[in-house]
C-alpha positions in Angstrom: 101.9 101.3 97.2 104.6 100.3 94.7 106.6 97.1 95.0 109.8 97.3 93.0 112.1 94.3 93.7 114.3 95.9 96.3 111.9 98.2 98.0 108.3 99.4 98.7 107.1 102.9 98.0 104.0 104.1 100.0 102.4 107.4 99.3 100.2 108.3 102.2 99.6 110.4 105.2 101.7 109.1 108.0 101.4 109.6 111.8 102.7 107.3 114.4 103.0 108.9 117.8 105.1 106.2 119.4 108.8 105.6 118.9 109.3 102.3 117.0 112.0 100.6 114.9 112.0 97.9 112.3 114.3 96.3 109.7 113.6 98.7 106.9 115.8 101.7 106.0 113.7 104.7 105.0 113.7 107.6 102.7 110.9 110.0 103.5 109.9 112.8 101.2 107.0 115.3 102.0 105.0 116.3 98.9 103.8 119.4 100.8 105.0 121.1 104.0 107.8 120.1 106.4 107.3 117.0 108.5 108.4 116.3 112.1 110.8 113.4 112.6 111.8 112.3 116.2 114.3 109.8 117.5 115.5 109.0 121.0 118.0 111.8 120.9 116.8 114.4 118.5 114.0 116.1 116.6 114.1 117.3 113.0 111.7 119.3 110.9 112.4 118.9 107.2 111.0 118.1 103.8 113.1 115.0 103.3 115.1 112.6 105.4 117.0 109.3 105.3 116.7 106.9 108.2 118.9 103.8 108.7 117.5 100.4 109.6 116.9 99.8 113.3 116.8 103.5 114.4 113.9 104.2 116.7 111.9 107.0 115.3 108.4 108.5 114.9 107.0 110.9 112.4 104.1 113.4 112.3 103.3 114.6 108.8 100.4 116.9 109.9 98.2 115.2 107.2 100.7 116.0 104.4 101.2 113.4 101.8 104.6 111.7 102.1 106.6 109.4 99.9 107.9 106.6 102.1 110.6 104.3 100.5 111.2 101.2 102.6 114.3 99.1 101.9 114.8 95.8 103.7 118.1 95.9 105.6 119.6 93.1 103.5 119.5 95.2 100.3 122.5 97.0 98.9 120.7 100.3 99.1 119.8 99.9 102.8 123.4 99.0 103.6 124.5 102.4 102.2 122.1 104.2 104.6 124.2 104.3 107.8 123.3 107.7 109.3 120.2 109.9 109.8 120.5 112.6 107.3 118.2 115.5 106.1 117.9 116.0 102.4 118.3 119.4 100.9 115.2 121.2 99.7 116.7 121.3 96.3 117.1 117.5 96.3 113.5 117.0 97.6 112.1 119.3 94.8 113.9 117.1 92.2 112.4 114.0 93.7 108.9 115.5 93.8 109.2 116.6 90.2 110.3 113.1 89.1 107.5 111.5 91.1 104.7 113.5 89.5 106.3 112.9 86.1 106.0 109.2 86.8 102.6 109.3 88.6 101.0 111.3 85.8 102.7 109.2 83.0 102.1 105.6 81.9 103.7 104.1 85.1 105.9 101.9 83.0 109.0 100.1 84.3 111.3 102.5 82.4 109.5 105.6 83.9 109.8 104.2 87.4 113.4 103.4 86.8 114.1 107.1 85.9 112.2 108.1 89.0 114.0 105.8 91.5 117.4 106.7 90.0 116.6 110.3 90.7 115.8 109.4 94.3 119.1 107.5 94.7 121.0 110.4 93.2 119.3 113.0 95.5 119.9 110.8 98.5 123.6 110.4 97.6 123.2 106.6 97.1 125.0 104.5 94.6 122.8 102.7 92.0 123.8 99.1 92.6 121.9 96.4 90.8 122.0 92.7 91.1 121.3 91.1 87.7 120.7 87.4 87.9 122.7 85.7 85.1 123.1 82.2 86.3 120.4 79.9 84.9 120.5 77.8 88.1 119.5 80.8 90.2 116.9 81.8 87.7 115.4 78.3 88.0 115.6 78.6 91.8 113.7 81.9 91.8 111.0 80.4 89.6 110.7 77.5 91.9 110.5 79.7 95.0 107.8 81.9 93.5 105.8 78.9 92.4 105.9 77.2 95.8 105.5 80.1 98.3 102.5 78.3 99.7 104.7 75.3 100.6 107.1 75.2 103.6 110.1 75.2 101.3 113.6 75.3 102.7 117.0 76.3 101.4 117.8 72.6 101.1 114.7 72.0 99.0 115.6 74.7 96.5 119.3 73.6 96.4 118.2 70.0 95.6 115.9 71.3 92.9 118.8 72.8 91.0 121.3 70.1 91.9 123.6 72.1 94.1 124.8 71.6 97.7 123.0 73.8 100.2 126.3 75.7 100.9 127.1 76.3 97.3 123.5 77.4 96.5 123.4 79.8 99.5 126.7 81.4 98.3 125.6 81.6 94.7 122.2 82.9 95.6 123.6 85.8 97.7 126.1 86.6 95.0 123.5 86.8 92.2 120.4 88.2 94.0 122.2 90.4 96.6 120.3 89.0 99.6 120.1 85.8 101.5 117.7 83.0 100.6 115.8 83.4 103.9 115.4 87.2 103.5 114.3 86.8 99.8 111.7 84.1 100.8 110.2 86.3 103.5 110.1 89.3 101.2 108.4 87.3 98.4 105.9 86.0 100.9 105.0 89.5 102.1 104.6 90.6 98.5 102.4 87.6 97.7 100.2 88.4 100.7 99.9 92.1 99.6 98.9 91.0 96.1 96.2 88.6 97.4 94.8 91.1 99.8 94.5 93.7 97.1 92.8 91.1 94.9 90.1 90.8 97.5 91.1 87.9 99.8 91.0 88.2 103.5 94.2 88.8 105.4 94.0 85.2 106.7 93.4 83.7 103.3 96.2 85.7 101.7 98.7 84.9 104.5 98.1 81.2 104.3 98.3 81.2 100.5 101.7 83.0 100.7 103.1 80.5 103.1 102.7 82.1 106.4 101.4 79.9 109.2 98.7 82.4 110.1 97.6 86.0 109.7 99.3 86.8 113.0 102.6 85.4 111.6 102.2 87.6 108.5 101.3 90.7 110.6 104.2 90.3 112.9 106.7 89.7 110.1 105.3 92.6 108.1 105.5 95.0 111.0 109.0 93.8 111.9 110.4 94.3 108.4 108.5 97.2 107.0 106.6 98.7 110.0 103.3 98.5 108.1 100.1 97.1 109.6 98.1 94.6 107.5 94.8 96.4 108.3 96.2 99.6 106.8 97.2 97.8 103.6 93.7 96.3 103.2 91.9 99.5 104.0 93.9 102.4 102.5 96.4 101.3 99.9 96.4 100.6 96.1 99.1 98.1 95.2 101.2 98.2 92.0 104.0 95.9 91.1 106.9 97.4 89.2 108.8 94.5 87.6 112.5 94.2 86.9 113.6 97.2 89.1 
């Protein structure tokens, strides 16, 4: 698993027989044979597909390894993914080539950036970045990340940087590209992942990241990314790609 600021990338076998939906938009790329994707109204067999947030779906990869990109629905990329769309085999091959170039390389930020930009291009998505320039928002982000274990509110962070809550909310969305509440939830999920991978139990990791319980984390994680906490602890290796 790779966490890269505006998305998660999971490389794994994937099979979920029941229709389900969650807040993440998907890009799915098979590294091997075609995969079966089913929704309420249609079934598609393909090497690559884009799935909007909130669309009921299921997938059967037949034990093929699949790249699954998960974008929270508040991100600029997710907002561009409005329709279910099959990717051409040519586009999929470009992504696979770029993936193995990254995976077999030094896994640096710059290499990952080249890879994800290839993915965006092949999926016909615009590369839209939110670069935080305002020092007050930089200070707010530092404060949030240092206090995830506390029950911090939008008002708390606004007071910390001496802004009204309304002004802070507007400036935060403008600079970061997502709302304060969505950013806080995302950071708490990432913190929980990190602590799980570092050896802590799901309960310990959840509490340290600011969730009220492991159940609270599991429900939030499933709702946003469709991932189970047990699968994360059992099967996945976690990498953080900074500044993407």
